[in-house]
Each structure stands twice: as C-alpha cells, then as structure tokens.
C-alpha positions as CSV (number, residue, x, y, z in Angstrom):
1,M,-14.5,14.8,25.6
2,T,-13.7,11.2,24.5
3,E,-12.2,10.7,21.1
4,I,-14.0,8.3,18.8
5,Y,-11.8,5.8,16.9
6,K,-13.8,4.6,13.9
7,T,-13.8,1.0,12.7
8,G,-13.2,1.9,9.1
9,E,-10.1,4.0,9.9
10,K,-8.7,1.1,12.0
11,I,-9.2,-1.3,9.1
12,R,-7.5,1.1,6.7
13,R,-4.5,1.8,9.0
14,L,-4.0,-1.9,9.8
15,R,-4.2,-2.8,6.1
16,L,-1.5,-0.2,5.3
17,M,0.6,-1.2,8.3
18,R,0.6,-4.8,7.1
19,G,1.5,-3.6,3.6
20,L,-1.7,-4.9,2.0
21,S,-3.6,-3.3,-0.9
22,Q,-7.4,-3.3,-0.8
23,I,-7.3,-6.1,-3.3
24,E,-5.0,-8.2,-1.2
25,L,-7.1,-7.8,1.9
26,R,-10.2,-8.5,0.0
27,E,-8.7,-11.8,-1.2
28,K,-7.6,-12.7,2.4
29,A,-11.0,-11.8,3.9
30,G,-13.1,-13.2,1.0
31,C,-15.2,-10.2,0.5
32,G,-15.9,-7.9,-2.5
33,L,-13.7,-4.8,-3.1
34,S,-16.7,-2.5,-3.0
35,L,-17.7,-3.9,0.4
36,L,-14.2,-3.5,1.8
37,S,-14.1,0.1,0.5
38,K,-17.4,0.8,2.2
39,F,-16.1,-0.7,5.5
40,E,-13.0,1.5,5.3
41,N,-15.1,4.6,4.7
42,D,-17.7,3.6,7.4
43,I,-20.4,3.4,4.8
44,T,-22.1,0.2,5.8
45,G,-25.7,-0.6,6.4
46,G,-27.7,-3.7,5.6
47,R,-28.2,-6.6,7.8
48,Q,-26.3,-6.4,11.1
49,I,-25.5,-10.2,11.1
50,Y,-23.9,-10.1,7.7
51,R,-21.9,-6.9,8.6
52,K,-20.5,-8.6,11.7
53,F,-19.7,-11.8,9.8
54,M,-17.7,-9.8,7.2
55,L,-16.0,-7.7,9.9
56,R,-14.9,-10.9,11.7
57,R,-13.3,-12.1,8.4
58,I,-11.6,-8.8,7.9
59,A,-10.3,-8.8,11.5
60,E,-9.0,-12.4,11.1
61,A,-7.2,-11.3,7.8
62,L,-5.7,-8.4,9.7
63,K,-4.7,-10.6,12.7
64,V,-6.7,-8.6,15.2
65,E,-9.7,-9.3,17.4
66,L,-13.1,-8.3,16.1
67,E,-13.8,-6.5,19.4
68,Y,-10.8,-4.2,18.8
69,L,-12.3,-3.1,15.5
70,L,-15.8,-2.5,17.0
71,D,-14.7,-0.8,20.2
72,E,-14.6,2.9,19.4
73,T,-12.7,3.7,22.6
74,K,-9.7,1.7,21.5
75,P,-7.1,3.9,19.8
76,Y,-5.9,3.6,16.3
77,P,-2.9,1.2,15.9
78,T,0.5,2.8,15.9
79,Y,2.5,-0.5,15.6
80,L,2.0,-4.1,14.9
81,D,2.6,-6.9,17.4
C-alpha cells in the first residue's frame, strides 16, 4: 500500500524546518493566519483557483516547488537543500 504524504503536513514540516512561525510564514506568503492554519490542517475548500494561487505563494515562501506540495507520492522533507 502506498503511503500518502499530505500537503498540509509538508507545509507544517517545511515551516518548522525553516524556523518560521505561522505568523512569519503568513507574512512571507501574504495570506491570513486562519487560512494558513487551514492549509496546514488540510481543511481547505472553496474555489480551486484561489486555493492553488495561495498554495503557490506558500510554496514560494518555503522555497519549494508547488508540485512538490501537491504531489501526495512525494515524501515529507527530512532536510533542507
């Protein structure tokens, strides 16, 4: 059985590995704290276009590719490049 690597957990782990608080990442990505919290907890809905737009900004702030965050077959980060 293939393990699923959730987007929200990747965001949380990358944020912590980069030494960022949620507030610091929110400022870098330009999104609301409650939205960031929802992404980290995989509680997102709403319009798909807006979701992808915000995830792209979060990915840029974390210095990773958006595709990495969205691909559930890519494992969780264990180190930073």
